[in-house]
C-alpha positions as CSV (number, residue, x, y, z in Angstrom):
1,M,73.2,129.0,12.3
2,N,71.2,126.0,14.5
3,N,69.2,124.5,11.9
4,K,67.5,122.6,14.2
5,L,64.8,125.7,14.8
6,R,64.7,126.3,10.6
7,Y,62.6,123.4,8.5
8,V,61.9,123.9,4.7
9,I,58.8,122.6,4.0
10,D,58.1,120.7,0.4
11,T,55.1,120.4,-1.5
12,S,54.1,116.7,-0.5
13,V,54.0,117.8,3.0
14,L,52.1,120.1,2.6
15,V,49.5,118.2,-0.1
16,D,49.5,115.4,2.5
17,G,47.9,117.8,5.3
18,R,50.7,116.6,7.8
19,A,52.7,119.8,8.0
20,T,50.4,121.4,10.7
21,P,50.1,118.2,12.9
22,L,53.6,118.4,13.0
23,V,53.2,122.2,14.4
24,E,51.2,121.1,17.3
25,E,53.0,117.9,18.4
26,G,55.9,119.8,18.3
27,T,58.1,117.9,16.4
28,I,58.6,121.7,14.3
29,R,59.5,125.1,15.8
30,G,61.2,127.9,15.7
31,T,61.3,129.1,12.0
32,V,59.2,127.7,9.0
33,I,60.1,128.5,5.4
34,V,57.8,127.9,2.5
35,P,60.0,128.2,-0.2
36,E,58.0,130.4,-3.4
37,S,58.2,127.5,-5.9
38,V,56.3,125.3,-3.3
39,I,53.2,128.5,-3.2
40,A,53.5,128.5,-7.2
41,E,53.0,124.7,-8.0
42,L,50.4,124.7,-5.0
43,E,48.7,127.6,-6.9
44,S,49.2,126.1,-10.0
45,Q,47.4,122.7,-9.1
46,A,44.4,124.5,-7.6
47,N,43.9,127.0,-10.8
48,Y,43.4,123.3,-12.7
49,G,40.4,122.3,-9.8
50,R,42.8,119.8,-8.3
51,E,42.2,118.6,-4.6
52,T,45.5,118.3,-4.0
53,G,46.1,121.9,-4.3
54,M,43.5,123.0,-2.1
55,V,44.6,120.9,1.1
56,G,48.0,122.4,0.2
57,I,47.0,126.1,0.2
58,N,44.6,125.6,3.2
59,E,47.7,124.1,5.0
60,V,49.8,127.5,4.5
61,K,46.9,129.6,5.9
62,Q,47.1,127.0,8.9
63,L,50.7,127.6,9.2
64,Q,50.0,131.6,9.2
65,E,47.6,131.8,11.6
66,Y,50.2,129.7,14.0
67,A,52.8,132.3,13.4
68,K,50.3,134.8,14.2
69,D,49.7,132.8,17.5
70,G,53.4,132.8,18.3
71,F,53.9,129.4,17.8
72,I,56.2,129.4,14.6
73,E,58.0,132.1,12.7
74,L,57.1,131.9,8.7
75,K,59.4,133.0,6.3
76,F,58.1,132.8,2.1
77,V,61.9,132.6,0.0
78,G,63.4,131.9,-3.0
79,E,62.7,132.3,-6.6
80,R,58.7,131.9,-8.3
81,P,59.1,129.3,-11.0
82,T,58.9,130.0,-14.7
83,M,55.1,128.0,-16.1
84,E,58.0,125.7,-18.3
85,E,59.7,124.7,-14.5
86,I,56.0,124.2,-13.1
87,Q,55.0,122.2,-15.7
88,L,58.3,119.8,-15.6
89,S,57.5,119.5,-11.7
90,K,57.7,116.1,-12.4
91,A,60.8,116.0,-13.5
92,G,62.3,117.4,-10.3
93,A,62.5,121.3,-11.7
94,I,60.2,122.5,-8.5
95,D,62.0,119.9,-6.0
96,D,65.5,121.0,-6.9
97,K,64.3,124.8,-6.2
98,I,62.9,124.0,-2.4
99,R,66.8,121.4,-2.1
100,K,68.5,124.9,-3.1
101,V,66.4,127.1,-0.6
102,A,67.3,124.5,1.9
103,I,70.9,124.6,1.3
104,D,70.9,129.0,1.3
105,E,68.7,128.5,5.0
106,G,71.1,126.0,6.5
107,A,67.4,124.0,7.3
108,I,66.4,120.8,7.9
109,L,64.1,119.6,4.3
110,V,60.6,118.6,5.9
111,T,59.8,116.1,3.4
112,S,56.7,113.2,3.0
113,D,58.4,112.3,-0.9
114,R,60.9,108.8,-0.7
115,V,62.5,110.3,-3.7
116,Q,63.2,114.1,-2.9
117,A,64.3,112.6,0.4
118,D,66.8,110.4,-0.9
119,V,68.1,113.4,-3.5
120,A,68.3,115.6,-0.6
121,S,70.3,113.2,1.7
122,S,72.8,112.7,-1.4
123,K,73.2,116.1,-1.7
124,G,74.5,116.2,2.0
125,I,70.8,118.3,3.0
126,E,69.3,117.2,6.8
127,V,66.0,115.9,5.9
128,L,63.2,115.4,8.2
129,F,61.6,112.3,6.0
130,V,57.4,112.6,7.2
131,K,56.3,108.6,7.1
132,Q,52.5,108.6,6.9
133,E,50.6,106.6,8.3
134,R,49.0,104.3,5.1
135,L,45.0,104.5,6.0
136,D,42.8,101.5,5.3
137,P,40.4,102.2,2.7
138,Y,37.5,100.4,4.6
139,R,37.8,102.6,7.5
140,I,37.5,106.4,6.2
141,K,34.8,108.5,7.1
142,I,32.9,108.1,3.5
143,W,31.9,104.1,4.7
144,D,29.8,105.1,8.0
145,F,27.5,106.3,5.5
146,F,26.9,102.9,3.8
147,D,24.8,99.9,5.2
148,P,24.5,97.0,3.3
149,E,21.5,97.6,1.5
150,T,23.2,101.3,0.3
151,M,24.3,101.5,-3.7
152,S,25.3,105.0,-3.7
153,V,25.9,108.3,-1.6
154,H,25.2,111.6,-2.1
155,L,27.0,114.3,-0.2
156,K,26.6,117.8,-1.1
157,E,27.3,121.3,1.1
158,S,24.8,122.9,3.2
159,V,22.0,119.5,2.1
160,P,21.1,116.7,4.0
161,P,22.9,113.6,3.3
162,L,21.4,111.2,1.1
163,A,21.6,107.3,-0.3
164,K,19.8,105.2,-2.5
165,K,19.0,101.8,-1.1
166,G,17.5,99.0,-2.2
167,K,17.6,96.8,-4.8
168,L,18.4,97.3,-8.7
169,G,14.9,97.8,-10.3
170,A,13.4,99.3,-6.4
171,L,16.3,101.8,-5.2
172,K,14.6,104.6,-3.1
173,L,16.7,107.8,-2.6
174,V,16.3,108.5,1.6
175,K,18.1,110.9,3.4
176,V,20.4,109.5,5.8
177,R,20.3,112.3,8.7
178,E,18.6,115.5,9.0
179,S,21.8,117.6,9.4
180,P,23.1,118.7,6.7
181,C,26.9,118.4,5.5
182,R,29.0,121.2,6.5
183,E,31.9,123.1,4.0
184,R,34.9,121.6,6.3
185,E,33.4,118.3,6.8
186,L,33.3,117.7,3.1
187,R,36.6,118.9,2.3
188,E,38.3,116.4,5.1
189,M,36.5,113.5,3.8
190,A,38.0,114.6,0.3
191,Q,41.6,115.1,1.4
192,E,40.8,111.6,3.1
193,I,39.5,110.0,0.1
194,L,42.5,111.2,-1.5
195,E,45.5,110.6,0.9
196,A,43.7,106.6,0.9
197,A,43.7,106.5,-2.9
198,R,47.5,107.4,-2.8
199,Q,49.0,105.2,-0.4
200,N,47.1,101.9,-1.0
201,P,48.7,100.5,-5.0
202,D,44.8,98.6,-5.5
203,C,42.9,102.0,-5.1
204,F,43.5,105.0,-8.3
205,I,42.7,109.0,-8.6
206,E,41.3,107.9,-12.0
207,I,40.5,111.5,-13.8
208,E,41.7,115.1,-12.1
209,R,39.9,117.9,-14.2
210,L,39.0,121.5,-13.3
211,G,36.8,121.4,-11.0
212,V,36.5,117.1,-10.1
213,T,38.2,114.8,-9.5
214,V,37.2,110.6,-9.8
215,V,38.8,108.1,-7.5
216,Q,38.3,104.3,-7.9
217,L,38.9,103.2,-3.6
218,K,38.1,99.5,-3.3
219,E,35.0,99.0,-4.7
220,L,33.9,102.2,-4.4
221,R,33.7,104.8,-7.2
222,I,34.0,108.4,-5.9
223,A,33.1,111.7,-7.5
224,I,34.6,114.8,-5.8
225,A,33.5,117.9,-7.2
226,R,33.8,121.8,-6.4
227,P,33.5,125.4,-8.0
228,P,33.3,126.4,-10.7
229,F,32.4,122.9,-12.1
230,S,29.8,122.4,-9.4
231,D,28.1,125.0,-7.6
232,G,29.5,123.7,-4.4
233,L,31.5,121.1,-3.0
234,E,30.0,117.3,-3.9
235,I,31.1,114.0,-2.9
236,T,29.2,111.0,-4.6
237,A,29.8,107.4,-4.1
238,V,28.9,104.8,-5.9
239,R,29.2,100.7,-5.6
240,P,28.0,97.7,-6.8
241,V,24.9,96.4,-4.8
242,A,25.9,92.8,-5.0
243,K,28.5,90.6,-7.3
244,V,26.3,88.2,-8.9
245,S,27.3,84.8,-11.0
246,L,26.5,84.4,-14.4
247,D,24.2,81.3,-13.4
248,E,22.1,83.2,-11.4
249,Y,21.0,85.3,-14.6
250,N,19.1,81.9,-15.5
251,L,20.3,82.3,-18.9
252,S,19.9,79.4,-21.8
253,E,22.7,77.0,-21.9
254,E,22.5,77.7,-26.2
255,L,22.7,81.6,-24.9
256,K,26.0,80.3,-22.8
257,K,27.3,78.5,-25.3
258,R,27.0,81.9,-28.0
259,F,29.4,83.3,-25.6
260,I,31.9,80.9,-25.8
261,E,32.0,78.8,-29.3
262,T,33.6,81.4,-31.0
263,Q,35.0,85.0,-30.1
264,R,32.1,87.5,-30.5
265,G,31.0,91.4,-30.5
266,I,28.5,91.2,-27.5
267,L,26.9,94.8,-26.7
268,I,25.7,94.8,-23.2
269,A,22.8,97.5,-22.8
270,G,20.7,98.9,-20.3
271,P,19.5,102.4,-18.7
272,P,21.6,103.8,-16.0
273,G,21.7,102.1,-12.7
274,A,20.1,98.7,-14.3
275,G,22.7,96.1,-13.8
276,K,25.0,96.3,-16.9
277,S,28.7,96.4,-15.3
278,T,27.3,93.9,-12.4
279,F,26.4,91.3,-16.1
280,A,29.8,92.6,-17.5
281,A,31.6,91.6,-14.7
282,S,29.7,88.5,-14.3
283,L,30.4,87.4,-18.1
284,A,34.3,88.0,-17.8
285,E,34.7,85.5,-14.7
286,Y,32.7,82.9,-16.9
287,L,34.7,83.7,-19.9
288,L,38.2,83.3,-17.6
289,G,36.7,80.0,-16.1
290,Q,35.8,78.7,-19.6
291,G,39.6,79.0,-20.4
292,Y,39.8,82.7,-22.1
293,I,42.3,85.6,-21.5
294,V,40.1,88.2,-20.3
295,K,41.6,92.3,-20.3
296,T,39.3,95.9,-19.3
297,M,39.2,98.6,-20.5
298,E,37.9,101.0,-18.2
299,S,37.7,105.1,-16.9
300,P,37.3,104.5,-14.2
301,R,38.4,101.0,-13.6
302,D,35.2,99.9,-11.8
303,L,34.3,96.6,-12.9
304,I,34.8,94.3,-9.5
305,V,36.7,90.6,-11.4
306,K,38.8,88.6,-10.1
307,D,42.9,89.6,-10.1
308,E,43.5,86.9,-12.9
309,I,41.7,89.9,-15.2
310,T,43.6,93.1,-15.8
311,Q,41.9,96.3,-15.8
312,Y,43.5,98.6,-18.5
313,S,42.9,102.7,-18.1
314,P,43.6,104.9,-20.8
315,L,47.1,105.0,-21.2
316,E,48.7,108.8,-21.5
317,G,45.0,109.8,-21.3
318,N,44.1,108.2,-24.5
319,M,42.0,105.0,-24.5
320,A,43.3,104.6,-28.3
321,L,47.0,103.7,-26.9
322,T,45.6,101.0,-24.7
323,A,44.1,99.7,-27.0
324,D,47.1,99.5,-29.1
325,I,48.9,97.9,-26.5
326,L,45.8,94.8,-25.9
327,L,46.2,94.1,-29.7
328,L,50.0,93.3,-28.5
329,V,48.8,91.2,-25.7
330,R,46.2,89.5,-27.6
331,P,43.5,88.2,-25.2
332,D,40.4,86.3,-26.1
333,Y,38.2,88.4,-24.8
334,T,38.3,92.6,-24.0
335,I,35.1,94.5,-21.4
336,Y,34.8,97.8,-23.1
337,D,33.3,99.7,-19.9
338,E,31.9,102.2,-21.5
339,V,31.4,102.8,-25.3
340,R,29.7,106.1,-25.4
341,K,32.1,108.5,-27.6
342,T,32.7,108.5,-31.3
343,S,36.2,107.0,-30.6
344,D,34.8,104.3,-28.3
345,F,32.7,102.8,-30.8
346,Q,36.0,103.4,-33.1
347,I,38.6,101.5,-30.8
348,F,35.9,99.1,-30.3
349,A,35.0,98.3,-34.0
350,D,39.1,97.8,-35.0
351,M,39.9,95.6,-31.9
352,R,36.9,93.6,-33.3
353,L,37.7,93.6,-37.0
354,A,41.5,92.8,-35.1
355,G,40.4,89.5,-34.4
356,V,39.6,90.2,-30.3
357,G,36.3,89.2,-28.9
358,M,34.5,92.2,-27.8
359,I,32.2,93.0,-24.7
360,G,30.9,96.8,-25.0
361,V,28.9,98.3,-22.0
362,M,26.4,101.0,-22.4
363,H,23.6,102.9,-22.5
364,A,20.5,102.4,-23.8
365,T,16.7,102.9,-23.3
366,R,15.6,100.3,-25.6
367,P,18.1,97.2,-27.3
368,I,18.0,98.8,-31.1
369,D,19.3,102.0,-29.4
370,A,22.9,100.0,-29.2
371,I,22.6,99.2,-32.5
372,Q,21.2,103.1,-33.9
373,R,24.5,105.0,-31.5
374,M,26.7,103.1,-33.9
375,L,25.4,104.2,-36.9
376,G,27.1,107.0,-38.8
377,R,30.3,106.2,-36.5
378,V,31.0,102.5,-37.6
379,E,30.5,101.8,-41.2
380,L,27.1,100.5,-41.4
381,G,28.1,97.3,-43.7
382,V,30.9,96.0,-40.9
383,I,28.2,96.4,-38.5
384,P,27.5,92.7,-37.8
385,Q,30.9,91.3,-38.2
386,V,31.1,94.1,-34.9
387,V,28.7,93.0,-33.3
388,D,26.7,90.1,-33.8
389,T,24.8,89.9,-30.4
390,I,22.7,92.4,-28.0
391,V,22.1,91.8,-24.2
392,F,19.8,94.1,-22.7
393,I,19.6,94.3,-19.1
394,E,17.0,96.0,-17.1
395,A,16.3,95.9,-13.9
396,G,19.3,93.4,-13.3
397,K,18.0,91.2,-15.3
398,V,18.7,90.1,-18.6
399,A,15.1,91.4,-20.4
400,E,15.8,91.0,-24.5
401,V,18.9,89.4,-26.4
402,Y,19.0,90.1,-30.1
403,E,20.9,88.5,-32.6
404,L,22.6,90.7,-35.5
405,E,22.8,88.7,-39.4
406,F,23.7,90.3,-43.1
407,T,21.8,89.8,-45.7
408,V,20.4,90.9,-49.3
409,K,16.5,91.1,-49.9
410,V,14.1,93.1,-50.4
411,P,13.4,95.0,-47.3
412,Y,9.9,95.0,-45.4
413,G,7.3,97.4,-46.7
414,M,9.0,96.9,-50.1
415,Y,7.8,94.7,-53.0
416,E,9.6,95.0,-56.3
417,E,12.2,92.7,-56.5
418,D,14.9,95.6,-58.1
419,L,14.2,96.9,-54.7
420,S,16.8,93.8,-53.2
421,R,20.0,95.4,-51.3
422,P,21.9,94.7,-48.1
423,V,20.0,94.4,-44.8
424,I,21.1,93.9,-41.5
425,E,18.7,92.0,-39.7
426,V,18.0,92.5,-35.9
427,R,16.3,89.6,-34.7
428,T,15.6,87.6,-31.1
429,F,18.0,85.3,-30.4
430,E,15.2,82.7,-28.5
431,D,12.8,83.1,-31.7
432,K,14.6,83.9,-34.4
433,E,11.8,86.5,-35.0
434,V,13.1,89.8,-37.0
435,K,12.4,93.1,-35.1
436,F,14.2,95.5,-37.0
437,E,15.9,96.0,-40.9
438,I,18.6,98.0,-41.0
439,Y,19.6,99.2,-45.1
440,T,20.3,102.2,-47.0
441,Y,17.6,104.0,-48.8
442,G,19.3,106.6,-51.1
443,E,21.7,109.0,-48.8
444,E,19.4,107.6,-45.7
445,I,20.0,104.8,-43.0
446,I,16.5,103.8,-42.4
447,V,16.0,101.8,-39.2
448,M,12.5,100.1,-39.8
449,P,10.5,98.4,-37.2
450,V,9.2,94.9,-38.2
451,K,5.3,94.4,-37.5
452,K,4.5,90.7,-37.8
453,K,2.1,90.5,-41.2
454,E,-1.3,90.3,-40.0
455,R,-2.9,88.2,-42.7
456,K,-7.2,89.3,-43.7
457,K,-9.5,86.8,-43.7
458,S,-10.1,87.6,-47.4
459,Y,-7.2,86.8,-48.3
460,G,-7.4,82.7,-47.9
461,V,-10.4,83.2,-50.0
462,I,-8.7,85.5,-52.6
463,E,-5.6,83.1,-53.2
464,K,-7.8,80.1,-54.1
465,S,-9.5,81.4,-56.0
466,L,-6.3,83.2,-58.0
467,E,-4.3,79.9,-57.5
468,Q,-7.9,77.9,-59.4
469,V,-7.6,80.8,-62.3
470,V,-3.6,80.1,-62.7
471,R,-3.6,76.3,-62.8
472,K,-5.9,77.0,-66.1
473,Y,-2.9,77.6,-67.7
474,V,-0.2,75.7,-65.8
475,S,-0.3,72.1,-64.0
476,E,1.1,73.7,-60.7
477,A,0.9,76.8,-59.1
478,K,1.6,78.3,-55.5
479,V,-0.3,81.7,-54.7
480,E,0.7,84.2,-51.9
481,L,-0.9,87.5,-51.7
482,I,1.1,89.7,-49.6
483,S,-1.1,93.1,-49.7
484,D,-4.3,94.2,-51.0
485,R,-2.6,95.2,-54.1
486,K,-0.1,92.5,-54.9
487,A,0.3,88.4,-55.1
488,I,2.9,86.2,-55.8
489,V,2.5,83.3,-58.0
490,M,5.0,80.5,-58.3
491,V,4.8,78.2,-60.8
492,P,7.7,75.8,-62.4
493,E,10.5,77.3,-64.7
494,N,9.4,75.6,-68.0
495,E,5.6,76.8,-67.3
496,I,6.8,80.2,-66.8
497,P,6.0,81.3,-70.6
498,R,2.5,79.8,-70.4
499,I,1.4,81.8,-67.6
500,L,2.6,85.1,-68.8
501,G,1.0,84.5,-72.2
502,R,1.9,86.8,-75.6
503,K,3.3,89.8,-74.2
504,G,2.2,89.1,-71.5
505,S,-1.5,88.9,-72.2
506,N,-3.0,86.1,-69.7
507,I,-1.3,87.7,-66.9
508,T,-2.8,91.3,-67.8
509,A,-5.9,89.5,-68.2
510,I,-5.9,87.9,-64.6
511,E,-4.3,91.3,-63.0
512,K,-7.8,93.0,-64.3
513,E,-9.8,90.2,-63.3
514,F,-9.0,90.3,-59.8
515,G,-7.5,93.9,-59.2
516,I,-4.1,93.0,-58.2
517,K,-0.5,93.0,-59.5
518,I,0.9,89.5,-59.8
519,D,4.6,88.9,-59.3
520,V,5.4,85.3,-61.2
521,R,8.2,83.8,-60.1
522,E,9.9,79.9,-60.4
523,L,8.3,77.3,-58.2
524,K,11.6,75.6,-56.7
525,R,11.0,71.7,-55.6
526,E,11.5,71.4,-51.7
527,N,12.1,68.7,-49.5
528,K,9.2,68.2,-47.1
529,I,9.4,66.1,-43.9
530,E,6.6,66.0,-40.9
531,A,8.3,67.3,-37.7
532,M,8.0,65.5,-34.5
533,V,7.1,67.7,-31.3
534,D,8.5,67.7,-27.7
535,E,7.9,69.7,-24.7
536,T,9.0,71.6,-21.9
537,A,7.6,73.4,-19.3
538,R,8.5,76.3,-21.4
539,Y,9.3,75.2,-24.6
540,Y,8.0,73.6,-28.1
541,I,10.9,71.2,-29.2
542,I,10.7,70.5,-33.1
543,Q,12.8,67.9,-33.9
544,A,15.0,68.6,-37.3
545,L,18.0,65.8,-36.5
546,G,20.5,66.1,-40.4
547,L,19.5,69.8,-40.7
548,E,21.6,71.2,-38.2
549,K,22.7,75.3,-38.3
550,K,20.0,75.5,-41.6
551,T,17.2,77.9,-42.5
552,V,13.8,76.0,-42.9
553,D,10.5,76.9,-43.2
554,L,7.5,75.6,-40.8
555,Y,4.1,74.6,-42.2
556,V,1.4,73.3,-40.2
557,D,-0.9,71.6,-43.1
558,G,-0.3,74.0,-46.3
559,T,-0.1,77.2,-44.1
560,Y,3.2,79.3,-44.0
561,L,4.2,79.6,-40.0
562,F,8.1,80.9,-39.7
563,S,11.6,79.9,-41.1
564,P,13.7,79.7,-37.7
565,T,16.9,78.1,-37.8
566,V,18.0,74.9,-36.6
567,S,20.3,74.8,-33.9
568,S,24.1,73.0,-33.5
569,K,21.9,70.1,-31.9
570,G,19.1,69.4,-34.4
571,Y,16.4,71.1,-32.8
572,I,13.8,74.3,-33.0
573,R,12.5,75.6,-29.8
574,V,9.7,77.8,-29.8
575,R,8.5,79.6,-26.3
576,K,4.9,78.5,-24.9
577,D,4.5,81.9,-24.4
578,K,4.6,83.4,-27.6
579,E,2.7,84.2,-30.0
580,L,4.0,81.5,-32.4
581,G,3.9,79.1,-29.4
582,K,0.3,79.9,-29.1
583,I,-0.6,79.4,-32.7
584,L,1.1,75.9,-32.8
585,A,-0.9,74.7,-29.2
586,E,-4.0,75.6,-31.3
587,N,-3.1,73.9,-34.0
588,M,-1.5,70.6,-32.7
589,E,-5.1,70.5,-30.4
590,K,-7.3,70.2,-34.0
591,G,-5.1,67.5,-34.9
592,R,-3.2,69.4,-38.0
593,K,0.4,68.0,-38.9
594,L,3.4,70.0,-39.0
595,Y,5.7,69.8,-41.7
596,I,9.8,71.5,-42.4
597,V,10.2,72.5,-45.8
598,F,13.7,72.7,-46.7
């Protein structure tokens, strides 16, 4: 039998779309044999929604057309493989059946799979190896829809192509052309994308599920959706608008120092399209430049970072296995993009508690939402150890930075000392102003917004009157009215019995006189120094040398302002455009003195 006119086509040539060009150019003529095992493998891929299966089946359909036109004779031979053999296709079960057909038919085996070609040759089978021309990922058709201002392209059959253009925070959806996309046009484009991804080592098919394929093609993240997952063939391609260095975010030196002084747990949060991944990539390269070993955990891998930063995907489809490997590699910092499912939060927490610096990227409409998404997924008591910093990104800029600290106190809105409990304080990084408190109440987890206390004008008068009455019993007293119904009276420890009176008679009489409940506490002796204030364009700088990293109280004359933590360099910064800054400016203009109490 003249095998020069008999050819057995294997799966690789069909899924690459290379079979029909070989017929068209005359390289293959005579009898083309398609093993039933190839048809079964293509059918299995198509049933699982893989684009390669549909490409292969379309190739077979085109070969059938060529056979009808008399260009070739088309035959289907061999045994259909079992389901077990199809599942073991990667182990070579299907390829072995294809080689057997080539031997039985005395035909040339046509393949673009180098391993298949080498094994067939070793068995004495004549092979036509189809070497693929490598596609340049930057020269495929999808790039025709991009220009320098395009962030994403949205293509769907029977719909004109659309694109989002502009800068972060000012993106507009525009029509790229008037004519709608055709199904064949999109299918050819999808095939080209998959072929380029398979051929180039720095491109990946990240996800392949029933009806959807996600590809990372250089900096493009491409999602190919098809029925039954979507109601029509659709291709969405997204790329970063720009690569930004950390310096361009105009972060304070204190915040930069926070990133590098020790490994931390950081959440980068913000709404979709806000620029979270861009900031994460900038932070990753900044940490690399500071001498840290940085890795990433991504699915898909779409962060644009330097080659020195290794990007890991889910190992065998499981990010927990990736985490196990990273715990052996022991990077200084790991970027987790993105933290969404319960398993992601648990992996993030496990790695952080193991001592790895973690930076998580997540969707959130407010900074506090990033923490609320952790509640119930991570034990409340360890959240400050897992996450101590939240960076909120909005319209490509750092809008807010929060820090978390664990303490034991009476929660905001409660007054009784016996209600003290562990509380997570969420406060602004710059001003140390507490914005939220998180604690348990019964079986519920409470996230309580902390509103700045506004003292009524009458409070000062009542406090002075109450202090005058209290001083009839004790030598020294400090009075603070915290609500219309409650006051705190602090007196020296040895004089507490005197203010209470026999069986509480004195304090009861005072409570009746003022119509409020009084909490008597020990007046602790405090150190007080007058503070020196400098200023910059944006800040008041309060000198506090010798009190580095201590929490102190600030008073203007006898009026309490707030309790900041002194920086490691011995100063306190107060922003001029914030309420505290305005209060401070008003008092300094009036010549009042500022005191630090510690």
